[in-house]
N, C-alpha and C positions, 0 to 999 in steps of 0.2 A: 358498437356501443362501448367495447373495452377501450378503443382508441379515444373516444370522446371523454370517458372518465379520466384517462391519463392526462389529457389536456387540461381538464378542470383542476386536477390535483397539481399539475405543474404551476398553474397560476397561484394556487394556494401556497405552494412551497417556495415561491420566489417573491419576496415582498420588499419594497423600498419605502422607507419612512423618513421624511425630512431629508431626502437626499442620501440616506445611508441604508445599506442592505441589512435586513433583519432576518431573512430566511434564505436558504440556499436554493438555487434553481433545480427543477426536476425536469429531466429530458427522457424521451422514449427512444431507445436505440433499435427498437424492433424492426422498423422499416429499413434501416440501414443494413441490419443483419440479413433481411430477406432479399434485398436488391440494392447493393451499394451504388448502382449506376442510375437509380431513379431520381427524379426531381425532388421527391420528398427526402430522399437520403442526402442529397446535396444540401438541402435546407437544414437538415439536422447537423451536418458537418459544420455549417456556419454557426449554428446555435451552440454547438459544443465548443468551438473555438472561443466564442465570446464568454461562455461560462468558465472556460479554463484560463482565459486572460484575466478575468475578474469575475468571481472571487478566487478561482483556482480550485474550488470544491463544488460538487454537484451531486444530485441523485440520478441514478440511471434505472429506469424502468424498461420493460420489454427486453430484458437481457437474455432470455432464453434458457437460463439455468433452471433445471427442474425443481419445483418446490419440494418434491419428495427427497431429492438429494440434499437440499439445504436443511431440511428437518433432520435427516439422518446424521448429517455432519454436526449440527448443533447438539443432537442427542449423544453422539459419541464423544464430543468435546466435553460435555458435562460429565459423562461417565469417566473420562480420564481424570478430571479433578476430584472425583469421588474415590479414586484408588488410594490405598494407604500411602501416607507420605513417604514411607520407606521405599515403596515400589517406584514412585515418581523420581525419587532422588537417585535411583540406580541409573537413570537416563540423563544424569547431570551433563549439561552442555560442555563443561570443562573436559569431558572425555573425548570431545570431538574437535579436531582441527578444522572441521567444515562448518562449525557453528550450528550444529544440529543437536537438539536435546532439550532438557528441562532446566528452567531457571527458577529458583526459589524466590519468594517474595523479597524484594529489596536488593537482589543481587545484580539487577540491570540498572544502569545509571543513565540519566540524561543531564548533560552539563554538570556532571560530577555529583548529582543528587540522586539518591536511591528512588526508584520507581516502585510504587506499591501495587505490584501485580506479579503473578507467576504465569509461566507460559511454556509452551512446547514449540520449538522452532523446527521446521521441516523444509524439505526441498525436493527436487527431482531425485528419484532413487537411481543411483549410479555408482560405479566403482570409485574407490578413493583415488584422488589425484594428488600427487606430491611433486612440487616443482624441483627441477634439477638445478645444477649450477648455472647461474645467469638467467633462470626463468623468473617471471614475476611471482611474488608470494601469493597473489590472489588466485592463482591456479588451484591452490589448496582448498578453496571454497567449495569445489565440487566433491561430492562423496555420498556415502550412504547415510540414511537416517537411523535414529534410535527409536524403535517402536516398543510399546509396553507388551511383553509376551502374554500377559493375562487379558489383553483386550484385542483379540485378533480382528475384530471388525473395523477398528480405527484405520488401519493402513489402506484397505481397498476403498473406503469411503473418501478419505483424503485425496488419494491419487485420482479417483474418478472426478472429484470436484475440481482438482487442479486442471484436469484436461478441459473441463467445461469452461473454466475461467480463462484458460489460454485462448480459447476461441473468442471470448468476449474481449480480452486484451488486444488481440490482433485487430479485431473490428474497430475498437475505439482508437487505436493508434492510426489505422488507415483513415478513419473519419477525420482525425486531427490533421493528418497530412493534407487532405483535401481542403479543410478549412483554412489551412495556412498557405493555400495557393500552390501546393506541390502536387506532383503525381501521387496517385493513391498508394503506390508501392514505395514511396520515398524512403521509408524506414524499414522496409521488409528485410534488408540485409542484416539488420541488427537483431531481429527476432526470429528469423527462420534459418534452418529448419525447425528450431525450437529455441525459446528464450531460456534464461537462467533465473526462474522465478524463486520466490521465497514465501513461506507461509508461517504465520504465527497464530497459534491457538491460545487465546489470552483470557485470563480471569482477573477481574479487578474486585477484590474484597473491599468492604468498608474498613476504615481505620479506627483504631481506638482513639477516643476523644482527646486523651492526654498527649497522644503522639501524632495527631492528624496534621499532615502537611498539605493535604488536599491534592497531592500529586499522585494520580494513578500512573500517568506517564507525563513527563514534563514537555514543555513546548519544544518542538523539533520539526524538521522537514525530512522528506524521504529522498533516497539517493538514486532511485531508478527512473522509470518512465511514468508508470501509473500505479496507484494503489486502489484496491477495491476492498471495502469493508462490509462484512456481514455481521450485523449486531442484533442482540436481543432488545427487549423493550425497556431496558433500564435507563439508557441515555448516559450522557457525560462527555461525549466527543464534542470538541469545540474547534472551529476554524478561526484563525486570526486573519481578519480582513481589514487592512488599515490598522486603526487603533481599536477596533471592535472585535469581540469574541462572539461568533455566531454558533448557536447550538445546532449540531447535526442530528436532530431528533430522529429516532427510528421511524421509518415509513415502510410498512409491510410491502413486500414485493420489489424492493429496490436495493441497490448497493450504493453506498457512498463512495465517490471516486475523487481522488485528488492527484495532483501533479507531483512528479519527482524532479530531481536536479538534472537528469539527462535531457528532458525537454527544455529546461531552462538553458542548458548549454547549447542545445541545437537551435534555439530561436534567439540567442543572444539576449535573453531576458524578457522577450515579449511574453512568453509563458514563464511563470515562476513557481518554484516549489513552495506551496503555501504552508506557513507554520501552523501547527495544530497541537492539541493536547487532549488528555482525558482526565477529568476530575474524578476523584474517588467517589463512589456512591454513598448515599446516606446510610447511617447505621441500620443494620438488619438487612441490607440489600447487597447484591454483588452483580457485576456486569460481566457478560460473556460475549466475546467477539472473535471473529476469525478474519485475519487480514491476509489478502493475497497481493503480494508485491510483484507486479508484472514488470520484470526486469529484462533488459536486453542481454545478449550474450556478453560474457565478461570481457571478451576481446574487442568489443565494439568501441569505436572512437567517435565522439560527437563534436564535430566542428559546426559552427553556425551555418544554417542553410540560407539561401538568398530569399528573403521574404519580399512580398509585394511592398511597394513604397508606402502604402497607406497603413501597413502593419509595422514595417521597419521603424517608422517614426516613433513608435511606442516601445521599442526595444531598449531596455535600460542597462544591458550588459549581462553577461552570463554568470558572473561571479556573485557570491553572497555578500551582503553588506558587511558581515563580520570577516575581517581579513584573516582571522585565525581559523576560519572554516572554508578553505578553498574548495572549489568544484573542479575535479579532475576530469579531463576529456575522455579518458579510458574508463569504461564503467567498472571493470574489476577493481581498479585502484580507488575509484570513488566509493564503491560499496565496502571495500575492506576498511577504509578509514572509519566508517560508522560502526562496523562490527568491533573493531579493536577498542574504541573508546567506550562502547556500551558494555563490553564484556572483558574487563581487564584480567579476569582469571584465565580466560581462553588465550588472551594475548600473551600472558606470562608463560603459559604452559606450552604453547605451540608456535608463537611468533616472536620469541625472545630476540632473534637476530634481525 
């Protein structure tokens, strides 16, 4: 019965009107997680490839992440933003060369314009890494997090959720490999023994009418492999598909998933990092979301794979249309470019050279 309901919801979530997509596709990854070698799983892999080719955004149901864990994560995330402003500011991201910490409203920028959100950036908990002479500067992206000392439950919940999301990210990456006509483990060397993921716990307050730019976060695309978004019921996330903006409305029990630039590079543009944005909520509302960026190892290099001819004909090249926004084949370099331009204060403090 649960499988049947998911299929009905999938039809409701993917709508074409007058040749244009108006709602994003909804897919169930549950069978693939259970047995990636089954015929049903192979069919899912093809459906996922199509969803990722166009529109590049979809909903994933059947993901296996415990609802209890998601509820606790959202509860702890709300509790973080209820801490006194002075406590949150002690975790300022400028303190961290690893881009871990708290960003106040307006301090992060997209294309030079301030985003109306505040957030806590986190990653795997590990010792600080500092590059030596001749080492690439992106090695410094690895390091410890800044946790609020008065909120001890946040750390274990986030780290447990990250582990669950890693399982989902590996499965989705393997499904895409199959859908692209590759061996299931084609990208395993970039994500095992573990990836280099990143997490953002994000609050989008409404804006004052006199100052309202409408920009919760401006139109952008992501630098890694896949992004998974857990969102509350406020809405505001939009995917740019062609000339249209499609609402990624919250659907309980699902994650919104979108593509990053490393799959764009690996497929020579058959898969593309889809631009997206978040509009500020209406007065009196705020949006809460947690984004899990399923990133490969920083050292990973993504040259185009050999696609089947019927797919390769639709590959439009791995670079972005904007020549001032290159896609670098080494993920660490590609990820650092986005961090530096989004956080000029961290860039000035720790990457001046």
